[in-house]
N, C-alpha and C positions, 0 to 999 in steps of 0.2 A: 401566909399558909391558908388562912380563911379563904382567901381569893382562889387559890389552887384547889381546895376541897369543893367550893363553889363550881369551878370549872369543870372538874371532875364529875361532880353530881349532874350538872347540866348535860355533859357529855353521854353519861349513863342514861339519862332520861330520853335524850335524842335517840341513842342506839337502840333502847328498849322499844321506843315508838316505830322506829323504822323496821325492827325485828317483826313487830306485830303487823304492820302494813304489809312487809314483803311475805309474811306467812299468809296474809288473806289473798295476796296476789298469787301466790302459788296454788292456793286451793281454787281460785277462780280459773286459773289456766288448767289445771287438773280436770275441773268440771267441764270447762269448754271442750277439752280434748275427747272427754267421755261423751258429751252431747254430739260432738262431730262424729264420732265412731258409730254412735246410735243412729244418726241421721244417715250415714253412708250405708250402713246395713240395712236400713228402711229402703233407701233408694235402690239399693242391689235388689232387695225382695221385690219391690214393685216392678223392676226393670225385668225381673226373672219371670214375674207373672205376666208382664207385656209380651216377653219372648215366647213364653210357653203357650200363649193365647194365640199367636199368630198362626203356627201350624195347624191348629184346629180349625181356624177359619179358612185356611186354603184347602183343607180336605174336601 
């Protein structure tokens, strides 16, 4: 019985550690997605400025 309790405790500790690691991983993915979204918006804004500048130069 002590062995079973020991195994269950170990499994619980491992599961808890994995849960923490997975949580951090998910946070990182969410953060990266937000950074990519911000970067894409920045590129679009810069591209928009580049595009809007071209017609003024040709006038």
